[in-house]
C-alpha positions, 0 to 999 in steps of 0.5 A: 867627933865621938859617936854618941850611939852605934848600931850595937846600942840601937839593937838593944832598943829595936829588934834586928828585923825592924832595923833591917826593915827600916834600913834595907831600901834595896832589899839586899837582906842586910842592915845598911850602915850608911842609913844607921849613920845618917839617923845617928848623925841627925840625932847627935846634931839635935842633941848638940844643938840643945846643949850648945852654949851650956855644954861642950858642943862635941863630947869627947870619945869615952866621956859621953854621959849615959843620958846623952847616949840614951837620948841619941839612941832613942832619937836615932830610932825615931829618925829611922822610922820617920824615913819610912813613910809607909810605916806607922811609927809605933806609939812607944817610939813617938812617946820616947822621942817627945820625952827626949825633946822634953829632957833636952829642953831641960838640959838646955835650961839647966834643970838637968845636967847630963854630966856628973856633978863634981865638988870642984869650983867653977872656973869663970874665964873673962875676956879682959886683959890686964890692960883693959880690965881697970878704968883709968883715972881719965875714964873715972873723971868722965863720970 
């Protein structure tokens, strides 16, 4: 499964000193990658849950739309703050989180698509075989 965001992207959204404060539980003086990975996994799982049934549950590496990257990054940042009970989550982080949930609901309902729109025709694949897609004359006579 391709990661929808990473530490480099999170650093564009949160200052490094804040990320250090949110991840360095043992005061070793460095960002703890395992904590970052956990926050990203939680965010990615949430994004996948909203997209499930409408879009591929896991997006292939290299084809993650920018909207999905942005949503995952903002939710991961919220997750980092949420794990620190002693800190007040900044209002902008809470507002971004709520906005992300709203966008995810719109993606789920089909109002927003995170993927580029193509002019290619939609292909619908049925689960019927040649044997069971036509009614036999015996079936028709029952009606």
